[in-house]
C-alpha positions as CSV (number, residue, x, y, z in Angstrom):
1,M,24.0,-10.7,45.1
2,P,24.4,-14.1,44.0
3,I,21.4,-16.0,42.0
4,S,19.1,-17.8,44.7
5,G,16.0,-19.9,44.8
6,T,14.8,-23.4,45.1
7,T,12.1,-23.5,42.4
8,A,12.6,-22.6,38.7
9,T,10.2,-19.7,39.1
10,E,12.4,-18.4,42.1
11,I,15.5,-18.8,40.3
12,A,14.3,-17.0,37.1
13,G,13.0,-14.4,39.3
14,S,16.3,-13.9,41.2
15,V,18.1,-13.8,37.7
16,R,15.7,-11.1,36.5
17,D,16.2,-8.9,39.8
18,L,20.0,-8.9,39.1
19,I,19.4,-7.7,35.4
20,A,17.2,-5.1,36.9
21,S,19.9,-3.9,39.2
22,G,22.5,-3.9,36.7
23,E,24.4,-6.5,38.4
24,L,24.1,-8.7,35.2
25,A,24.4,-7.0,32.0
26,P,23.6,-7.8,28.5
27,R,26.1,-10.4,27.0
28,D,26.9,-11.6,30.5
29,L,26.9,-15.6,30.7
30,L,24.7,-17.2,33.2
31,P,26.5,-20.0,35.3
32,P,26.4,-23.7,33.5
33,V,23.3,-25.6,34.5
34,R,25.4,-28.1,36.4
35,T,27.2,-25.5,38.3
36,L,24.2,-23.4,39.5
37,A,22.4,-26.6,40.4
38,A,25.3,-27.7,42.6
39,E,25.5,-24.2,44.2
40,L,21.7,-24.0,45.0
41,G,21.4,-27.7,46.0
42,V,18.6,-28.3,43.5
43,N,18.2,-30.7,40.6
44,R,19.7,-29.7,37.3
45,N,16.4,-29.9,35.7
46,T,15.2,-27.0,37.9
47,V,17.9,-24.9,36.6
48,A,17.3,-25.7,33.2
49,A,13.6,-25.2,33.6
50,A,14.5,-21.6,35.1
51,Y,16.7,-20.8,32.1
52,R,13.9,-21.6,29.8
53,Q,11.6,-19.3,31.5
54,L,14.1,-16.4,31.0
55,V,14.6,-17.3,27.3
56,A,10.9,-17.3,27.0
57,A,10.6,-13.9,28.6
58,G,13.2,-12.7,26.0
59,V,15.8,-11.8,28.8
60,A,18.3,-14.4,27.9
61,A,19.2,-16.5,25.1
62,T,20.7,-19.9,24.4
63,Q,24.1,-19.9,22.7
64,G,24.3,-24.0,22.3
65,R,27.6,-25.1,24.0
66,G,28.4,-21.6,24.6
67,G,25.9,-21.4,27.4
68,T,22.9,-19.0,28.4
69,M,23.6,-15.4,27.8
70,V,21.8,-12.3,29.0
71,T,20.3,-10.3,26.3
72,G,19.7,-6.7,26.1
73,M,16.8,-4.9,23.8
74,P,17.8,-5.7,20.3
75,Q,19.3,-3.1,18.0
76,L,17.1,-3.0,15.1
77,A,17.7,-1.4,11.6
78,R,14.6,0.7,10.6
79,E,13.5,2.2,7.2
80,G,14.3,5.9,6.7
81,A,16.1,6.1,10.1
82,G,19.1,8.4,10.9
83,F,19.6,9.6,7.4
84,G,20.5,13.0,6.3
85,G,23.6,15.2,5.5
86,R,25.0,15.7,2.2
87,L,24.9,12.2,0.9
88,I,22.4,11.4,-1.9
89,D,19.9,9.1,-0.1
90,L,19.2,5.9,-2.0
91,A,18.8,4.1,1.2
92,S,15.6,5.3,2.9
93,G,12.9,3.0,1.4
94,N,10.7,6.0,1.0
95,P,8.0,6.7,-1.7
96,D,8.5,9.9,-3.6
97,P,6.7,12.5,-1.9
98,E,5.7,14.1,-5.4
99,L,3.5,11.2,-6.1
100,L,1.6,11.2,-2.9
101,P,-1.7,13.0,-2.7
102,D,-2.8,16.0,-0.6
103,V,-3.8,14.3,2.6
104,L,-5.0,17.3,4.3
105,A,-7.2,18.4,1.6
106,A,-8.9,15.0,1.5
107,A,-9.4,15.1,5.3
108,R,-11.5,18.1,4.8
109,R,-13.9,16.5,2.0
110,G,-17.0,14.7,2.6
111,E,-19.0,14.3,5.9
112,Y,-17.2,13.5,8.9
113,R,-18.5,13.6,12.5
114,Q,-16.8,13.4,15.6
115,P,-17.2,9.7,16.8
116,L,-17.6,8.7,20.3
117,Y,-16.7,5.5,22.4
118,G,-18.8,2.7,21.0
119,A,-18.9,3.7,17.3
120,P,-18.1,1.3,14.7
121,A,-14.3,0.7,14.6
122,V,-14.2,0.6,10.7
123,D,-15.7,3.3,8.4
124,P,-18.4,1.6,6.4
125,G,-17.3,3.4,3.2
126,L,-13.7,2.3,3.4
127,A,-14.7,-1.3,4.5
128,E,-17.1,-1.7,1.4
129,W,-14.4,-0.3,-0.9
130,A,-11.8,-2.9,0.6
131,A,-14.4,-5.6,0.5
132,D,-15.0,-5.1,-3.1
133,G,-11.2,-5.4,-3.9
134,Y,-10.6,-8.3,-1.7
135,A,-13.6,-10.3,-3.1
136,E,-11.9,-10.7,-6.5
137,D,-8.6,-11.8,-4.9
138,I,-10.2,-14.1,-2.2
139,A,-12.4,-16.1,-4.3
140,G,-14.6,-18.7,-2.4
141,Q,-13.3,-18.0,1.0
142,P,-15.5,-15.9,3.5
143,F,-13.7,-13.1,5.2
144,R,-14.1,-10.0,7.3
145,V,-12.3,-6.6,6.8
146,L,-10.7,-4.7,9.9
147,V,-8.4,-1.7,10.1
148,A,-4.9,-1.9,11.8
149,G,-2.4,1.1,12.3
150,G,-0.2,-0.2,9.4
151,A,1.1,-3.4,8.1
152,A,3.7,-4.1,10.6
153,D,0.9,-3.2,13.4
154,A,-1.4,-5.9,11.7
155,T,1.4,-8.3,11.3
156,E,2.6,-8.1,15.0
157,R,-1.0,-8.4,16.4
158,L,-1.9,-11.2,14.2
159,L,1.4,-13.2,15.2
160,N,0.6,-12.1,18.9
161,A,-2.8,-13.6,18.6
162,Y,-1.8,-17.1,17.8
163,L,1.8,-17.7,18.8
164,T,3.8,-17.5,22.0
165,R,7.5,-16.7,22.6
166,G,10.0,-19.2,21.1
167,D,7.5,-20.2,18.2
168,A,9.1,-20.2,14.9
169,V,7.9,-17.8,12.0
170,A,8.7,-18.5,8.4
171,V,10.0,-15.3,6.9
172,E,11.7,-14.3,3.7
173,D,15.6,-14.1,3.4
174,P,16.2,-11.3,2.8
175,C,13.4,-9.8,4.7
176,F,11.5,-6.6,5.2
177,L,13.0,-4.6,8.2
178,G,9.7,-4.4,10.0
179,T,9.0,-7.8,10.0
180,I,12.6,-8.8,11.2
181,G,12.0,-6.3,14.2
182,T,8.4,-7.8,15.0
183,V,9.7,-11.2,15.1
184,R,13.0,-10.3,17.2
185,L,11.2,-8.1,19.7
186,N,8.3,-10.5,20.4
187,G,10.8,-13.4,21.0
188,Y,10.0,-15.6,18.1
189,R,12.3,-17.6,16.2
190,T,13.0,-17.0,12.5
191,A,12.7,-19.8,10.0
192,P,14.5,-18.4,7.1
193,V,13.0,-18.9,3.6
194,A,15.3,-18.1,0.5
195,V,13.9,-15.8,-2.0
196,D,14.8,-15.5,-5.8
197,H,13.3,-13.4,-8.5
198,A,9.9,-15.4,-8.3
199,G,9.5,-14.7,-4.6
200,M,9.8,-17.5,-1.7
201,R,11.5,-20.7,-2.9
202,P,9.2,-23.9,-2.5
203,E,11.8,-26.2,-1.0
204,A,13.0,-23.5,1.5
205,L,9.4,-23.0,2.5
206,R,8.7,-26.8,2.8
207,A,12.0,-26.9,5.1
208,A,11.0,-24.0,7.3
209,L,7.5,-25.7,7.8
210,E,8.9,-29.2,8.4
211,S,11.1,-27.5,11.3
212,G,8.0,-26.4,13.0
213,A,7.2,-22.9,11.8
214,R,3.6,-22.1,13.2
215,A,3.3,-19.0,10.8
216,V,4.4,-17.7,7.5
217,V,4.9,-14.1,6.6
218,C,5.2,-13.6,2.8
219,T,5.2,-10.6,0.4
220,P,3.3,-11.5,-2.7
221,R,4.7,-8.7,-4.8
222,A,7.2,-6.0,-4.7
223,H,9.2,-7.7,-2.0
224,N,11.2,-5.5,0.2
225,P,14.2,-5.5,-0.2
226,T,14.4,-7.3,-3.5
227,G,11.7,-6.2,-5.6
228,A,10.7,-9.7,-6.5
229,S,7.1,-10.7,-7.1
230,L,5.3,-14.2,-7.2
231,T,4.5,-15.5,-10.3
232,A,1.3,-17.4,-10.9
233,G,3.1,-20.7,-11.1
234,R,5.3,-20.0,-7.9
235,A,2.2,-19.2,-5.9
236,A,0.6,-22.5,-6.9
237,E,3.7,-24.3,-5.8
238,L,3.6,-22.6,-2.3
239,R,-0.2,-23.0,-2.0
240,A,0.1,-26.8,-2.5
241,I,3.1,-27.0,0.3
242,L,0.7,-24.9,2.5
243,A,-2.2,-27.2,2.0
244,E,-0.2,-29.9,3.9
245,H,-0.1,-27.6,6.8
246,P,-3.5,-26.3,7.4
247,Q,-2.9,-25.4,10.9
248,V,-0.3,-22.8,10.1
249,L,-1.1,-19.0,10.1
250,I,-0.6,-17.3,6.9
251,I,-0.1,-13.5,6.6
252,E,0.2,-12.1,3.2
253,D,1.9,-8.4,3.3
254,D,0.4,-6.9,0.0
255,H,2.2,-3.5,0.7
256,F,2.4,-2.3,-2.6
257,S,-1.0,-3.4,-4.0
258,A,-2.5,-0.3,-5.6
259,V,0.7,0.7,-7.5
260,S,2.3,-2.6,-8.3
261,T,3.0,-3.5,-11.9
262,V,2.0,-7.3,-11.4
263,S,-0.9,-9.0,-10.4
264,Y,-1.7,-10.4,-7.0
265,H,-1.1,-14.2,-6.7
266,R,-2.6,-15.8,-3.6
267,I,-0.6,-18.5,-1.6
268,T,-3.3,-19.2,0.9
269,P,-5.0,-22.6,0.1
270,P,-8.6,-23.1,0.8
271,Q,-7.5,-25.7,3.4
272,S,-5.9,-22.9,5.6
273,A,-7.9,-22.3,8.9
274,T,-6.1,-19.2,9.7
275,W,-4.9,-16.3,7.5
276,A,-4.9,-12.6,6.7
277,L,-4.3,-10.6,3.7
278,V,-2.8,-7.1,4.7
279,R,-2.8,-4.2,2.4
280,S,-1.4,-0.8,3.8
281,V,-1.9,2.5,2.2
282,S,1.6,3.9,3.3
283,K,3.2,3.5,-0.3
284,F,0.6,5.3,-2.2
285,L,-1.4,7.5,0.2
286,G,1.7,8.3,2.4
287,P,3.5,6.8,5.3
288,D,2.0,9.0,7.8
289,L,-1.4,7.7,7.1
290,R,-0.9,5.0,9.5
291,L,-3.6,2.6,8.1
292,A,-3.8,-1.1,6.6
293,L,-6.8,-3.0,5.7
294,V,-6.9,-6.6,6.6
295,A,-9.1,-9.3,5.2
296,A,-9.1,-12.3,7.4
297,D,-10.9,-15.7,8.2
298,E,-13.5,-15.1,11.0
299,E,-11.6,-16.6,13.9
300,T,-8.4,-14.5,12.9
301,A,-10.6,-11.5,12.5
302,R,-12.1,-12.1,16.0
303,R,-8.7,-12.4,17.4
304,L,-7.3,-9.4,15.8
305,E,-10.3,-7.1,16.7
306,T,-10.0,-8.3,20.5
307,R,-6.3,-7.2,20.4
308,L,-7.2,-4.0,18.6
309,S,-10.0,-3.2,21.0
310,A,-7.7,-3.9,24.1
311,G,-5.0,-1.7,22.9
312,T,-5.6,1.3,20.6
313,M,-9.3,0.5,20.6
314,W,-9.7,1.7,17.0
315,V,-7.5,3.3,14.2
316,S,-8.7,6.9,14.1
317,L,-11.8,7.2,12.1
318,L,-10.5,10.6,10.9
319,L,-7.7,8.7,9.1
320,Q,-10.0,6.2,7.9
321,H,-12.2,9.0,6.5
322,T,-9.4,10.6,4.8
323,A,-8.2,7.1,3.3
324,R,-11.8,6.5,2.1
325,E,-12.0,10.1,0.3
326,L,-8.6,9.5,-1.3
327,L,-9.4,5.8,-2.5
328,L,-12.9,6.8,-3.7
329,D,-11.6,9.9,-5.5
330,P,-12.4,9.6,-9.3
331,K,-8.7,10.7,-9.8
332,A,-7.3,7.9,-7.7
333,R,-7.0,5.4,-10.6
334,A,-5.1,8.1,-12.6
335,R,-2.8,9.0,-9.6
336,H,-2.0,5.2,-8.9
337,E,-1.4,4.8,-12.7
338,R,1.1,7.8,-12.6
339,A,2.8,6.3,-9.5
340,R,3.1,2.8,-10.9
341,T,4.7,4.0,-14.2
342,A,7.0,6.3,-12.5
343,Y,8.5,3.6,-10.0
344,A,8.7,1.3,-12.9
345,E,10.6,3.5,-15.0
346,R,12.8,4.5,-12.4
347,S,13.9,0.9,-11.3
348,A,14.3,-0.1,-15.0
349,R,16.4,3.1,-15.7
350,L,19.0,1.8,-12.9
351,M,19.0,-1.8,-14.2
352,K,19.7,-0.5,-17.7
353,E,22.6,1.7,-16.4
354,L,24.0,-1.1,-14.4
355,N,23.9,-3.5,-17.0
356,A,25.6,-1.1,-19.6
357,R,28.4,-1.1,-17.2
358,G,28.8,-4.6,-16.9
359,I,27.0,-5.0,-13.5
360,S,24.9,-8.0,-14.4
361,T,21.4,-8.9,-12.9
362,P,19.5,-12.0,-13.5
363,A,17.7,-12.0,-16.7
364,A,14.2,-13.0,-15.0
365,Y,14.8,-10.1,-12.6
366,R,12.0,-7.5,-13.0
367,P,11.8,-5.5,-9.8
368,D,8.6,-4.1,-8.6
369,G,8.3,-1.6,-5.9
370,L,10.7,1.1,-4.6
371,N,13.9,-0.8,-4.5
372,V,16.6,-2.6,-6.5
373,W,18.6,-5.4,-5.2
374,I,22.1,-5.8,-6.5
375,D,23.9,-8.9,-5.8
376,L,27.6,-8.6,-5.4
377,D,30.8,-10.8,-5.6
378,T,32.4,-9.0,-2.7
379,P,31.4,-8.2,0.7
380,A,28.9,-5.3,0.7
381,R,30.1,-3.1,3.6
382,P,33.3,-1.9,2.1
383,V,31.3,-1.2,-1.1
384,V,28.8,0.8,0.8
385,D,31.5,2.8,2.7
386,A,33.3,3.3,-0.8
387,L,29.9,4.6,-2.2
388,A,29.5,7.0,0.8
389,R,32.8,8.5,0.1
390,R,31.6,9.2,-3.4
391,G,28.3,10.8,-1.9
392,W,25.9,8.0,-2.2
393,L,24.0,6.4,0.7
394,V,22.7,2.8,0.1
395,R,21.9,-0.2,2.4
396,P,24.1,-3.4,2.7
397,G,22.3,-6.5,2.3
398,D,23.2,-8.1,5.5
399,L,20.9,-5.6,7.3
400,F,18.0,-7.6,5.7
401,A,19.2,-11.3,6.2
402,T,17.3,-13.7,8.5
403,G,19.5,-16.7,7.5
404,E,23.2,-17.4,8.5
405,A,24.6,-16.8,4.9
406,D,26.3,-13.4,4.4
407,R,24.1,-11.2,2.1
408,Q,26.7,-9.8,-0.4
409,A,24.4,-7.4,-1.9
410,L,23.2,-3.6,-2.0
411,R,19.6,-2.4,-1.5
412,V,19.2,0.7,-3.5
413,T,16.0,2.8,-3.3
414,T,15.1,4.0,-6.7
415,A,11.8,6.0,-6.0
416,T,13.1,9.3,-6.8
417,L,16.1,8.3,-9.0
418,T,16.5,10.8,-12.1
419,E,18.2,9.8,-15.2
420,Q,21.4,11.7,-14.4
421,R,21.7,10.2,-11.0
422,A,21.1,6.8,-12.3
423,R,24.0,7.2,-14.6
424,E,26.3,8.7,-12.1
425,F,25.4,6.1,-9.5
426,A,26.1,3.1,-11.8
427,A,29.3,4.6,-13.0
428,D,30.5,5.0,-9.4
429,L,29.4,1.7,-8.3
430,A,31.3,0.1,-11.3
431,A,34.4,2.2,-10.4
432,V,34.0,1.1,-6.7
433,L,33.6,-2.7,-7.8
434,D,36.8,-2.4,-9.7
435,D,38.6,-0.7,-7.0
436,P,36.7,-0.8,-3.5
437,D,39.4,1.5,-1.8
438,A,39.0,4.2,-4.3
439,A,37.5,7.3,-3.0
């Protein structure tokens, strides 16, 4: 069945019908605009408008001079996905289960009454705890606290509250896999912002904003995958740049907050009209406690609240009750300190072993979080394969890339790394770099 129609909407609908029937498959090229316009007897602008509708709907992509191509569902890498077997897993991005609290015991503590429809969507005690913590970091800016189903859920809903398909989002390069997935699946364009040991680079952020980015997603500390954290000076530089673009939505994903070794440095300037500071509990209370606390300006909070109420309606108040019990537990501070110390020691342990074997890392690089980023002078995929033959599972840097440059790097999850395994891994990596084909 050929493409038919005399208006842009009819032509786009015809193409979508052909995709649904299987007559057009992912990676098939659509006819050139001039050719299809001649076949249908319509103006070229009509066909061009139809193709723009298809791109905006996420069913086609422009390839420049290569034409317009049918797209399929993006195949996205995920944290912790598809791992197992006999390899030692240094790829999952997961926290150490031994450093997580007893969630079930916390759920049974305190007073919990089954809520009904119409109950407040945020646990009052949890909101108060969050507001106290946020107040210190968001000085002088009024905000409201909401609860979303994790940091990725919050980021997606916030972007959808302000952006439409085709809008550009400034994201780190390399970038958290969840953010990459959110941007791609929702049809946004990525505006890559290069990262160094101190986080987003100012000149790269400026370029992304000047290219038309309508939102910025930034990790202020324990950046995944690199472990980089913003310094006070770098945050001030980014704030100054963002102050020139007060209409841009700013989302700060402070996912490692309670167990980070570094202070939070805010990039949102007072001039910004729309912003959110997101803090999930996954890294220190557990990934299955699908919950993130969101502080936002009133308009952004209202939009997020509307999107939550129209979808999940609220994050389970049983989960919120459990999180509150854990966060208000007198032992929480000691538990967080134990995790903070352990994760810092484990990443430092690997850095020491790497440096001892001539695998150098930048002098200013002090990774925070669950991962260490190792830059290479050679393509990463063969190194990953060679390490797998030696029993190690790690992630190649190109999985996290949002720009066009090849990421010659490895991401190594150090959350459960023992001294012995740090020595063994560093020795094997050194051997592989000397001879990548050696098994």
